[in-house]
N, C-alpha and C positions, 0 to 999 in steps of 0.2 A: 520218244526215242529217235535216235538218228542213225539207225542201222543203214550201212551202205554209204554214208556220207563221209567225205574227207574234209578235215578242217586244218587250215594252215595256221601255224603259230610263227609269227614273224618276230625275230629277235636279232639284235646286233651281236657281233662276235664276243662281246663282253658287256657286263653291266645290267643284265636282266635280274630282277628280283626273283630268286629261285622259287619261292612258294607261289608267286603269281604266274609262273610257268607250269609247275608240277601239279597244282590243284586243278586248274582247268583242263590240263592234259588228262588227268585221271578221270575227271567228269566226262570228257568226250569218250574215253575208252569204255567207261561203265555204262554209257548210254548207247553203246554199239557203234560209235563212230571211229574213224581212223585219223589220229592226229599226225601231222607231219611238221617237222622243224625246218623252217626256212630261214636263211641268214644271208648276209652280204658276202660271206667268205665260206669256203668249204672247210671241212674238218670238224672241230668241236667248238662249242661256245662255252664261255666261262660265266657261270651264274654267281650271284652274290646273295648273302644274307645281310641286307643293309649295306654296310661298307666293307664287309669281310668276304673274302673269296669263299665260295661254297663248291658245289660239284660242277663237273663239266658234262656236256651232253652232245651226242653226235648230230651233225647237221644232215638232214635228208637231201636237201637241194639248196641251191642259191637262187636269189632273185633273178640272176642272169639266165637261169635254166628252166624257170617255170612261168606259168601265167595264171592269173586268177581263174581262168576258165577250168582249170583242173580241180578246183576246190569248191566246196559248198558253203564255206564261211571262213572267217578270219578272226584270230585272237591276237591282240596286242598287249602282252604283259608289260608291266611297268619296270620300276627301277629308274633312278634319275638318269644315269648315263645311257641306258639302252635306247629310249626313244630319241634322245638328243643325237646319238650317233645315226640312228635310222633316218631322221628328218634331214640329215645332211647328205644322204645317199640317194641320188635321183632315181635309180632303179627301184629302190625300196618304196619311195614315195609313189612312183608310178604303179607299183604292184598294189599298194593300198588303194589308190584311186580307182583301179580297175574293178575292185569289189563294189564300189559305189556306182560305177558306170554300168555294171551288170545287175544291180539291185540285190546283191547278196548281203547277208547279215554280218555285222562286224561287232566284236566285243573288245573293249579296251578298259584297262584298270590302272588306277594310280596316275603315273605320269604318261601312260600309253596314249592318251588323247593328243599329246604334242605332235605325234605323227599324223593324226587326223587333221590337225590344223594345217600342217605343211601340205597335205593332199587337198586342201580347200574343201573339206567334207563336213564342216561343222556349221556353216552359215545357215541360220534359221532353225537350227536343231537345239534340243535341250539335252544337256549332258551334266554329269558329275565327274569329279576327278580328285586327285590330291589337291588340297586347298590352294597351294601356291600356283596352280594353273588357272585359277578362276579368272584373273585379269586377261591372260593370254586367250582363253576361250571366248570371253566377252569381246575382246578386241577383234577376234576372228569372226564375230557375228553370231555366236552361240548364246543361249541362255544357260547360265550355270546354276545348278541346284546342289544343296548340301544334303544328300541322302544316301543311304546304303547302296541302292542300285537304281539306275534310271534306264528305262527302256523307251527310247524315242522312236516312234513309228511315223514321224512327220516328214518322211521322204521316201525315196525309192528303196533305200536300204534301212533295215532296222539297225539301230545302234544301241548296244548295251554298254553302260559304263558303271564303274564303281570307284570308290575313293581310295581304298587301302586294303591290305591283307585281312584285316578284321571283317571285311565285307565279302570275303571269298565265297562263303556258302551261298549267299543270295546271288552273287555275280555268276557263279557256275550254273545255278539253276536257271537263271534268266537267259544265259547264253545258250544252254542246251535247248530251252524252249524256243528261242529265236532260230537256232539251227534246224530245229525240227519242223518249223512252219513251212 
């Protein structure tokens, strides 16, 4: 359980895969934690079901207004556009890097590891992701594996990764376990 812990969910203003946001969010709540939606702009973010617009969600804070010190862990949902936008935003990359600097657990699913690459957090680590990121992760110094969930404890921060929405059950459980450690 993660009673009393606050978990940041970092997403771009649009492009996040909705189920990769909502399922881990529910898992954090059910485990007694407090999820907070962080983005690069205030207001609401636009989620997607693959390429179709889905629901919108209210942003709690922007990366300009928070620091990793306020959180006990980080979730990076996927969607192709979401991490691509985040990795081009210096404050978002800095926010992600601060979790690694402080040894806090990070969970990323699908295309989410793109932001980890930009934060230079994958070198020497073992991760999984959506298969199209395999070469990007290897080029950034990571070992890529094709499995439902990968929990890498080979560094100061635990990194939990999964490939796709079908892996969400295992991803959510591994993330909660990491946040509870």
